[in-house]
C-alpha positions in Angstrom: -15.1 -1.6 1.3 -11.3 -1.7 0.8 -9.7 -4.1 -1.7 -6.2 -5.3 -0.7 -4.3 -7.4 -3.2 -1.7 -10.0 -2.1 1.5 -9.6 -4.1 2.5 -13.2 -3.7 1.5 -14.5 -7.1 -2.2 -15.2 -6.4 -4.1 -15.9 -9.6 -7.4 -14.4 -8.4 -7.7 -12.1 -5.3 -8.9 -14.0 -2.2 -11.6 -12.3 -0.2 -10.4 -11.4 3.2 -12.3 -9.5 5.9 -10.4 -6.6 7.4 -9.4 -7.1 11.1 -11.2 -5.0 13.7 -9.1 -2.0 14.9 -9.0 -1.0 18.5 -10.4 2.4 19.4 -7.2 3.4 21.1 -3.7 1.9 21.4 -3.3 3.1 25.0 -2.7 0.1 27.2 -2.3 -2.2 24.2 0.8 -4.1 23.1 1.9 -3.4 19.5 4.5 -5.6 17.8 6.9 -4.0 15.4 8.3 -6.4 12.8 11.5 -5.5 11.0 11.7 -7.6 7.9 15.4 -7.0 7.6 15.4 -4.6 4.7 17.8 -1.6 4.9 16.6 1.3 7.1 13.5 -0.5 8.2 14.8 -0.4 11.8 15.1 3.4 11.5 11.4 3.7 10.5 10.4 1.4 13.3 12.4 3.5 15.8 10.2 6.5 15.0 7.0 4.5 15.1 8.0 3.1 18.5 8.5 6.6 19.8 5.1 7.6 18.6 3.3 4.5 19.9 5.0 4.8 23.3 3.8 8.4 23.4 0.2 7.2 22.8 0.5 4.9 25.8 1.2 1.6 24.0 3.7 -1.0 25.0 6.0 -1.9 22.1 7.6 -5.3 21.4 10.2 -5.5 18.6 10.7 -8.5 16.3 13.0 -9.2 13.4 12.6 -11.6 10.5 15.8 -13.5 9.6 15.5 -12.5 5.9 13.2 -10.2 3.9 13.1 -12.7 1.0 11.1 -15.4 2.9 8.0 -15.4 5.1 8.5 -15.0 8.8 9.1 -18.4 10.5 6.0 -20.0 12.1 7.4 -19.7 15.6 8.0 -16.0 15.2 4.4 -15.4 13.8 3.0 -17.4 16.7 5.0 -15.4 19.2 3.8 -12.1 17.7 0.2 -13.3 17.6 0.3 -14.5 21.2 1.9 -11.4 22.7 0.5 -8.5 20.6 -2.8 -6.8 20.1 -1.6 -5.2 16.8 1.4 -5.4 14.6 3.2 -3.1 12.2 5.6 -4.5 9.6 8.4 -2.2 8.3 9.3 -2.1 4.6 11.9 0.5 3.8 14.9 0.9 1.6 
């Protein structure tokens, strides 16, 4: 079992079950979320190339600011249109 801690000031870690992973990304849609930190887009450019090479369709998204959670409508759009998501955090 893997323990993942949420860095958003939780007093006690909440138990969360890990999401099931697809066996392959071929034919899947993967969302790439740029949280608007410097150089995150460069990281996602490389990830996009790799995912496309694996046969995935890539959708790109950008948060308005890295200091706040993604807006509800953006989270809904990603959840509705993607089988998986990768969030970039780079400086």
